[in-house]
N, C-alpha and C positions, 0 to 999 in steps of 0.2 A: 674248630677251637676257637678262641676267644683272646686274641695276645693282648689285648686290652686292657684287660681282666689282670694279667700276670703283669703288664703294664706297670698300673695302678697298686697291685700289694708290692713289687719292688720296690716303689716310694716310698708306702707305708713302712715296710720295714724297714727300709734307710731311716726313715724319721724317728725308729723307734731304737735307733741307734747297734740293730744288730747286723750282724752275716746272716748271713741262706742258713746258714747251720747253724749259729748260736738261735737261730729265731723256731726255728724246723726243735730244735734239742726244747725248746722253752715251753713250747707249745706242744708238745709229745706230738710230733708229726713226723713223719719221714720226711729225710732230707730230699731224696728224690723226687719227692711228690709234688714238695714245693718247687725244687728247680723245672720240673715237670712243666705246672704251674705258671709260675714266671718267665718262662720258656714259649708257652702258649701253645705247648705240644698236647696239656690235659687242660682238664673242665677240672673246674674250682666246685668236689662232690657237695652233699648237703651234707656231710661229716665237717667235713673241714669249714664250713660255712658257719654252721654252728659249736664249733670247736673255736675260730676268731671272734663270736660275737661273745661265747662267755668269756675268754681270755682280756677281749679288747671291748668293751660293751661301748665305748665313746667312738670306735671304729661307724664309719657312716657307710649297712654293705648297700645303700644305694649309690653314694657312690665309689666305692672295690666294685660290684657289679655292675652299673652302669653309666658310672661317671658324669651323674647327677649330685649335686652339692656341695658342701665342702667336704673334706677329708674325714674331719671329727663331730662331732654332735655336738651341739651346746644342751642344754635344757630346755629352749624354746624352739630346739627343730626336732623334737621328738614327735611329737602328735603331722606333723608336716612329711617324717620321713617315714612313717609307719603307713600315713597315706598313701606316698608316691608307690615306695615297697611292695602293696597290696595291688594297688590299681596295676604297677607291670606285673605283678607274677599274676595278674586275674586275664590279664592279656595273653600273654604265653599260655594259659593253657586255652583260649578262648582259641586262640592260634593254633592250636594243636586238637583241638576238638576238629576246627573247619580242614585241618589236614586230615584227618582220622574220614570224615566224612566220604570227601574228596578220594579215600583208597575203596573206601565200601561202596562208593559206585560204580569203579573203575571192576570193580571183583567181586561183584554180587553174591551171594550164596546160591546153593543150589537146592538150601530147607526154606527157601520162601515161596 
């Protein structure tokens, strides 16, 4: 689990003047999921990321997920943000593909 993401989400929630409970309620999220994410015991799923993006378009997801850049976007940040986020996502996918290749080499199929 990524405790740093939870810590950054906590900072953002507090910057908006919310408690965990009021933040969850306002954003139609469960209180338990917010608590688990901020405590670092649960991973922030795609649904919550999409919900945050819809409710807070100024939230820099690159900052939230990777600790890069400022907490909130400005109009000048948008192209840079999108490029950096895509670059990070592509790297994660490449790493996943390499892991799968290694697993497949360790467990060859009888069908080959």
